[in-house]
Structure formats: C-alpha cells, structure tokens
N, C-alpha and C positions, 0 to 999 in steps of 0.2 A: 580284764583284767583278776588276774588270783588273787587268793586271798594277801599273801605279801605284798602285792602292789595296791590294796588297799589299804590295807596298814600302813605302807608306805608313803602313801596320797594325804590321807588322815593324818599322820605323826607331823607331814609336812605344815600343815595347814595350821596345827595347833601351837605348832613351835612358832609359825608366824604371827598368831593370835597373842601370845606369849609377847612375844619380841614389842608387842607395841602397848605392852602394860596397862592394859586398858582391864580394869571388872565393872562391875555394878555399883552403885553407891553405896549400898548396904547389903551385907552376907547374906540377910533376909528374900532378896530377891535373886530372879535366875534370867535367862535371858537363851535365845535362839543364835547359833552361830551360820551361816551358810559362805563359800565359798565356791568361786572357777577357776580351776582348774587346765594345765596344758602339759600333754608328755606325750613326748617321739620315741617310739624303740627300734635303736638300729641292732645290726646284725652282724658280728665279724666270723668270718670263718676259718678256723683255726688250720694248720699243717696237718693235722690228723683227719681233715674234712669234717671235723666237729664246728658246730657255731654257736656262740654264744653272742648272749641280747645285753644290751642297757640301755635302759630307760632315763632322758632328763627330763625333767620334771619344772613346771614354772607355775605357782601362785600368784592369778594376777589380779585378785579380787576376793576379798574379806569384809561382810557385816554380819551385825547383831542388829536385833530388832524383834520385834512383836505388836505397834503398834500402828495405828491409823489415825487422823485428825477425822472428827465429824466433818460433814460434808458444809455446815455453815462457817468452819475457818478455811477454807481451799483457797489457796495462793490466787488471783485473777492475773498475775503480773509471772505464772512461771517459777518464784522465785523461793522458793519452799518445798516439801516432799511430802503426800498427803499419805502418803505409804511407806511404810520403815517396817516392814517386816523385812527379816535379813534376806530372803530369797530374792525380793524384789529392789534392796538395795546393793547384792552383790554382782547381781545383773546388772546393773546401770553402771556401776564401777567397772564391768567387764568390758562394757561398751566404750568407756571413758579412756579406758586401758588400751584399746582396740584403734583408736580414733588417735590416741597419742603416740600407736605405736607405727602408724601409717608419716603421722609426723614427720617423726625420729628417722624412715625410713627415706624421707626426701630428702632431711638435712644432712645426709649421713650416708658414707658411702659403701659401709658395709653391710648394708641392710639388715635386715631381722631374721635369727632362727626361726620365726614360728607363721610369719608369715609373706606372704609376695604379689605383685601385681601382673595380674593377665596379661599376653600380649595377645590374646584372642579377642578381646570385649577393653581392655582396659581397667577392668573392674581388680578389686583383691580380694584375697582367699587363703586359710589355711592352708599352711604347704603342704605336701602330701605324706602320709604318714600322722600329721599333727592330728591328737584328737583331743575332745572338749570332756572334758568331767565338772558336776556339781555336786556340794557337800553342802548336807542340811544337818546337822545335829540330830536332830530329831525327826518325825515323821510330818512332812509339811499339813498345814491345817487346810480342813474342806473334805473333800470325797476320799481322797488317799487315808486319814486316819481313822475314818469311821470307826473302826474293832479294834483300831490300839488304843483307841481313848477309852472305848468301850468296858475294855478289860479289863479297866484301875477303876471303875464304879461300880456303885450300888447298883438293884436290879434298876430304882424305877429314875437312877442317871444315867444309866448304858439301856433305858427303850427311846430316851431322846437323841442320843448317837447311832440311832439305825442305821443298819446296810442296806435298806431295803430300794432297789433303784430310783433317782430322782424323778420329781414330776418334772416334764418341763415346763419353763417359766415361763411369764407374765415381764411385760414391761415394769418394772419397778414395781414388784414383787415382794415379800416381805423377808424376814430374816435367814440370812445362809451363812452364821460364824460358826463358832466351837460345838455350838446343840441345834437341832432339829434339821441333820443332814440327807433326811427323806426329801426336805426339800430344796431344790435348787437356786431360790431365793435372789436377790439382787441388794437387797438394801438392810446393812447389816446392824443390829444392835447387841448392846450389851446384853448376854445371857443374865435371865433373871431383870431385865432393866428394860420394861417392854417403853417408857418414857425416855431412856437415854437417846442423844444425837444419834440419828442413824449417818454411815460412812458410804459412799458411792465404791464401794471396794472387794474385788472378788477376792476369793479366797486361793491362796497362793497351789492350792491342788489345778484350778481351775488356769490359773497363768501361766503355769507348768507345762497342761494340756496344750497351752497356747500356742505356746514357745514351741514345741513337737512339730508344728506345722509350722507358724511364720517363721522359725527362728530365733534367739535369745538377740540377735542384731539391730532389732526392732524397725519402724520404717522409713527412719533420716537415715541412719547407717547404711543398709538398705540399696541406697540412691548410688554406692562407693564400694561395700562388701558382698559378696555372695554371701546366702541365706545360712546361718550358722547352729546347729542343730548340737544338742548334748550326745554324747556317745554314752555315757554311764552316768546316774545318780548315784552317788553313796549316802546312805541314811544309818544315821547312827541310833543302835539297838541298847542303848549301854544297861537300859532298865530294865529288858528282855534277856532272859539265862538262854542260852543258844541251845538249851537241852527243851525249850520249848520251840518244838518244832510244829509245834497247829498254830499258835500266835505268828510265829514268823512267816507263816506260810501264807497266812489270812490277811496279813499287811502286806506281803509281798504281792497277793490277788488283787487286793484294793489299791495298790500303788501302780500295776499294770492296767487297769482298770482305769485310774483316776488322770494317769498322764499321758494314754494312747488309745486304750481301749474302748472308749466310749466315743470314739471320733470314727467318722468314716473314713474309709481308701483312697476316697474319689475327691479329696479334696488338695489339687494342686493346679499352679501356673507354670511358667516357665522357671523355672530353677525351684520349686516349690512343691514339697510334697511330704506328706507324715513319715516321722522319721518314729522308733521306736528303741528308747533309749534303756540299756541294761539296770534294773534295781538291786541294785547290789547293798550289804548289809556289815557295820561295825559293829562290834561290841566296846570299841573305845571310845569310853566316857568323855563329854567336852565338861571342863572344869567348871565353867559357869551353868551349867544345865538342869534342869530343875530337882532330877535323880539324885546328882551331884550335888547341889547346895544341900541336898535336902539331910543325905548321909552325912556330910561335915557340921551340918546344923543340931543332929538328933534329933528332930522332927519337921514337919509338912514343909518343903515351900511355897506358898502359892502366890506370890506376888512379881509379875515379871518387871524388869524396867522399864523407863520411860525412857531411857538414853540408846542410843542406838553409834555403834561403832562403826566407818565408812575409809575403808585404806584400798588404792590396788596398785600395784606393782610400778615402779620406774619412773615416779609421783620426782616432780622437783620440789613439790611441796608436801609435808610432813602430814597423815590421817585428821580426819575432822570425827569429834562426835555431835550430833545432833540429839535434840530435844525439842519433841512437838515440832518435828519439820525442818527447823532453823539449827544453825549453829550457836552450841552451847555457849554461853559467854556473851551472845552477843547483843544491844542493847535495841530497845523497839525500834532507834533512831535509824539504828545503822544497818540493820536486815536490806533494807531496798537498795542499799550501793553493792555494787557489782564486788568489792573489794570482798564483803560479807557475805554474800550470796554459797549456799552449801554447793559444792562443784557437782556435782549429782542432781539438781536441780533441772528441771525442765529448760528455762532459759540458759540456764551456764553450756547445757548441752546442745542446746540450738546455738549457742555463738559460739564454742567448738566446733560444731557441723558447718560454720560459713566460714571458719576461717580453715580447714581443711580442706573446704571446696574452691577456696580461694588459691591455695597450695597446687590444688588439682588444674588450675585454670580453666577450672568448671563456673557457671553462673553464679554466682551469689544469691541466695534467698531472697525472694523478695514475700514483702505481705507479712501475714502473720504467720506463728506456729503450726497452726494449726491448718495452713492452708499449704505449708512445706509438705505437710507428712502425705498431700493425698497426690504427690506429683509423682509417684513409681505405682506405673498401669498392674504393674505384675502382681504384685505386696497388696495393692489392692485388690482384686479379684480372689484373692485369697482370703483375704481377710471378710469379703464377703458371703464367701461359703463357707465359710466358720459363723460367722455373727450375722448372717443374712436372714430372711425367712423360712428359709428352710433350710437352715444348718444346725449343729448340734448343740453350737452357745448362740440361738437366736435371742434370750434374753438375757445376753451380756448388757451386764449397765454401763452406761454411757456417762462420760464424767462432764461432759458438755461445751460446746465453743466458746461458753462465756469464760471457761477458765485456758483457756488454747487462745486468745486473741490477742497475743504478744508480739512483739519483734523480735527481733537478738540484741537490742539493747535492753527489753522490759519495758519498752511502751506497750499502752492499750492503740491499738489502730484496727480501723472495719474490717471484716472478713466478707468476702467476694467471692466466697466459693459457692460449691452446691448445700444443699440442706444437711443439716446433721446428719439425720438418720441415714440418706447415705453416705458420707461423704466420713464421716468422722470415725476414728483410729484410735481407741482407747488408749490412754496415757501406758496404762499395764501392760501391753502390749507391744509398746514402744518406748516415749521418753518421758 
C-alpha cells in the first residue's frame, strides 16, 4: 500500500468506529483500537492503453481494549474472555466474520466477494487478489514497543524498557508486561505491583508473531479454511512527529524483529510457513488514544478503560461491550446462559464452528474444546515447532486444559487426549 491507501484504510476504520458511538466511560480514560480489513485492487485498461486501479475495502472487525483477567478469574466453561486486548478481540471478530461468511455462502447463490471454496480439497480461502490488513492505533505491547515506550520515559524508567535481546524463557517464569522487556517471561503482573494477581497472557507482539506462522484463523477454523496471514500491519504513530526519522526507524526495526524476524525460517508444514507482513505507519491519531485524550484534556491521560468494544461486519446482532471479560450489564446469574455470553468467547466460537461443520456435512465435534483443537495434524506440527522444546517460543505460557474441558454447550466433560504439554494449543493462537 502507498501512503494514500494507508490513510484510506485508517479513515475507514475510524469512520466505522465513530458510527458505533462508543467511547470510554470517563474523559480521563484512553483505549487502544485494532481492526482487520480486507482489500482487493482491480485494474481497468482504457482505450489509450493506460490502466487505472480501483481498490475495494471491507472492514471486517473492530475492537478496543487493553486488559486481561488474572488467572484466578479464568472461566472454566469458556463463557468469558480472559484476554481483552484490542488486537486479540479484533482477531476473534475476524474469525467470527469468516465463519459467518462461509455460512452466508452456503445459504445464498450469490456467494461472497471475498472468499471461495476450492474445488481441489474443499477448503475455503480468500479469493485471488484479496489482501488482509491489520490496524492498531498504537505500537502493540511487548517486544515491538520497547524503544517506542522508552522514548517517552525518564532515564530510570527507560532502563526498564530495555531493548536488549530477550533471554530464553523457562516455563512459568516471571513478568513480561509493559516493563522488563529484556525478560521473555510468561506470567505478567502489574508494573510496580509484585503482589498483584498474575495472568497467563503473552504480549500482543508475541501473539502477532505466532499468527505470522500459524495464521490468524486459529486451530478450529483451520479445519476448513487455509492459513490466513496478514499482508500489512498499519500502526498509529500520531504522537511521533514525522520528522523524527530516528525514532520511527527504531520502531520499524523493533516491529520487524518482534513480528517475524525473531522466528526461524524453517518452521513449516503443509500450507504453513512464515509470513513477513509489511509494517506501515499512519500519523492519523485515534480519537480515544492516550495522546488524543491528553491533548483534549490539557494534561496527561494515564488511565486505560476497563471496557472493550467488539464489532464484526454483516452481523445480524449489534456490537457488544465487554467489561472484565463478560458483556456489560449482564448480571452474574445470567452470564452462564447462551443468550448472554460474549459472542467472541471460546464456547460461542466453538458452537459456531460446530454449526458450520454440520452445514458442510462434516463430522460434528465430539468431546471437549481442547480435544477438538488437536484434530488438525498440520497445524499441530507447526505449533510444536514454534512452541516445542527447540522452538523460538518454547516458553509460551499454557493456559491449561482445565480451562478448555467444555463441550459445545458449555458443559464440563472429561478429556481423553494426549498430555497437556504435548497437545495444548494456547487460546491466544486459536480461540
């Protein structure tokens, strides 16, 4: 994409966000916005022989957020979200849109402008020429944001946000949150709060890197859809002057390393291989970013919103707002009912997956969510190469089979699959 196309993409994302009329509950709060967008460029040759290009765009998912639940509050029935970072929620929204687009194709004769079913193997894929773009209103947390965050800190805090290469992790090792980036770590605590409840959640930089190999579709959708990799990642740098070429070059270098450079080139299986998305910047600031809120209030805005917006295109139901992983306004007694679950939670996606599998006349999932994710051998080979003993992410945190032992109805069922250490695929890579 050239600069005008980047601006077009960002403007469309922001326009869709504005149309949803969401904002943090306090003027003193900020949030992070992420989105997935499809594009397809066509070329028309005129009478003079010159060609003109036209690009069609489709924003397929939008989300906001920057929070995670502590491990002690993880839902055992998959009926809440433990990770509400914008990047993770928008990916889940893109996954849900893809399932629903397959369903729409099966119910209508017109098909889709974006996806199609291959005749060779019956799998679905994006149509030729369709590209997938990811937008994030700020640099994703973790490895990619080291020098970006350090640039705005005093020397003592900048030292915490060190840019040295991360040490190889050990299972269950300590914090890799907004601080101490030289540690790979897997159990995150709040900065300055050693006693705060840990959460089993990797940084968004780590998740994007995993998606660069495994695809954003996850293990379940991979049973019917080819690996879906991001072509471009557009990042908001509205608070960095375009003339600051040194910092922008540093951020680009960090993003390239974080998203794909630190991964080996030999991790692959049938249909899976490392992708290298282009990192592009935009100076168009997000209206509810930290910098925008600070300028509007005339003082620093340092409190992130607890609420998360979730939206995906062509849905029959409106967007929803989450707080602490559940739908805002839903009481504790109703949260376990299907009608009131977040539609991006594990069990909701699992149920949607089962319904689409039935429409495709393929075997309906049996057993637990955990077991169903193990049924794609090619995906499992790549996941093991990425997170196994010899992989670049061998210390990847495992959320645990105890939080994935539910069926499509949300009932707890026994697991009879291989051991957790051999068979688990973390939710942050899948659903």
